[in-house]
C-alpha positions in Angstrom: 91.6 -96.2 132.3 92.5 -96.1 128.7 89.6 -93.8 127.9 90.6 -91.5 130.5 94.2 -91.4 129.2 92.9 -90.7 125.7 90.6 -87.9 127.0 93.4 -86.1 129.0 95.8 -86.4 126.1 93.1 -85.0 123.7 92.5 -82.0 126.0 96.3 -81.3 126.2 96.7 -81.4 122.6 93.6 -79.0 122.1 94.9 -76.6 124.8 98.5 -76.6 123.2 97.0 -75.9 119.7 95.0 -73.1 121.0 97.8 -71.5 122.9 100.4 -71.6 120.0 100.9 -68.5 117.9 100.1 -68.7 114.3 102.1 -66.4 112.0 100.1 -67.2 108.9 96.9 -65.8 110.5 98.4 -62.4 110.9 99.1 -62.0 107.1 97.7 -64.9 104.9 99.3 -63.4 101.7 102.8 -62.8 103.3 105.6 -65.2 103.7 106.4 -66.7 107.0 108.8 -64.7 109.1 112.4 -65.9 109.0 115.3 -65.1 111.3 118.0 -63.5 109.3 121.1 -62.4 111.1 123.0 -61.2 108.0 124.3 -57.8 107.6 122.1 -55.1 105.6 124.3 -55.5 102.6 124.8 -58.7 100.5 125.9 -59.6 97.0 123.3 -60.5 94.5 123.6 -64.0 92.9 122.6 -62.9 89.5 124.2 -59.5 88.8 127.0 -59.3 91.4 125.6 -55.9 92.6 125.2 -55.0 96.3 121.8 -55.8 97.6 120.3 -53.8 100.6 118.8 -56.4 102.8 116.8 -53.8 104.7 114.5 -53.5 101.6 111.5 -55.8 101.1 112.6 -58.8 99.1 110.4 -57.8 96.1 112.5 -54.9 95.5 115.9 -56.1 96.3 116.7 -57.6 92.9 116.0 -57.2 89.2 112.6 -58.0 87.9 113.9 -61.0 85.9 115.2 -62.7 89.0 111.7 -63.4 90.2 109.6 -66.5 89.2 105.7 -66.4 88.6 104.4 -69.6 90.1 100.7 -68.9 89.5 98.0 -66.4 88.5 94.5 -66.3 90.1 92.0 -64.2 88.2 88.4 -63.7 89.3 85.8 -61.1 88.7 86.8 -59.2 91.8 90.5 -60.0 92.3 93.6 -60.5 90.1 96.6 -61.8 91.9 99.9 -63.5 91.1 102.0 -65.9 93.2 105.6 -64.9 92.9 109.0 -66.5 94.2 112.0 -64.1 94.7 115.6 -64.8 94.2 115.9 -65.7 98.0 113.1 -68.2 97.8 110.4 -66.1 99.8 107.0 -66.4 98.2 104.5 -63.6 98.0 101.0 -62.7 96.5 101.3 -59.5 94.4 98.5 -57.4 92.7 98.4 -54.6 90.2 100.0 -51.4 91.6 102.6 -53.4 93.8 106.4 -52.6 93.5 108.7 -55.2 91.9 112.2 -55.0 91.0 115.2 -52.8 92.2 114.5 -50.1 89.5 111.1 -48.7 90.9 109.0 -51.2 88.9 105.2 -51.2 89.3 103.1 -54.1 88.4 100.7 -52.8 85.7 99.1 -55.9 84.3 98.2 -59.4 85.3 96.8 -61.9 82.8 96.6 -65.6 82.3 100.2 -65.5 80.6 102.0 -63.8 83.4 102.6 -60.2 84.7 103.8 -57.0 83.1 105.9 -54.7 85.1 106.6 -51.0 84.0 110.1 -49.5 84.9 110.8 -46.0 83.5 108.4 -46.5 80.6 109.8 -49.8 79.7 107.4 -52.9 80.1 108.9 -56.2 81.1 106.8 -59.4 81.0 107.4 -62.2 83.4 105.6 -65.5 82.1 104.1 -68.1 84.5 106.4 -71.0 84.9 104.4 -74.2 84.6 107.1 -76.4 85.8 108.7 -77.0 89.2 112.3 -76.2 89.8 112.9 -79.9 90.5 111.6 -80.8 86.9 113.9 -78.2 85.4 117.0 -79.6 87.1 116.3 -83.2 85.9 116.4 -82.2 82.1 
């Protein structure tokens, strides 16, 4: 009786896991979808400027408002892991847009990323500490 119950429970769990939708499988390098019912305009926490919420989070705020969490460099792919001001996390590569002034990522190395906006290069270093460690100091 106990074996039959465990078998039925295992089968139910297997069927439920197969039937559920996985958002991460659709885009492994994007952030998970969130439901945001805010208006399309909001005020930036850093500059006080109006932010267009219809834009992608990587281009809503200034370059310096982003945090580089990590860099992954291999012979075939160079990618950075970035956290935006809103807390969304993304993988970015050379050529991707970043910042609200038409910035383009032009370099990724072990120290961080370089973003070019109107002939000005801005460097964002990798943060080796977590936010919780920064707050405790």
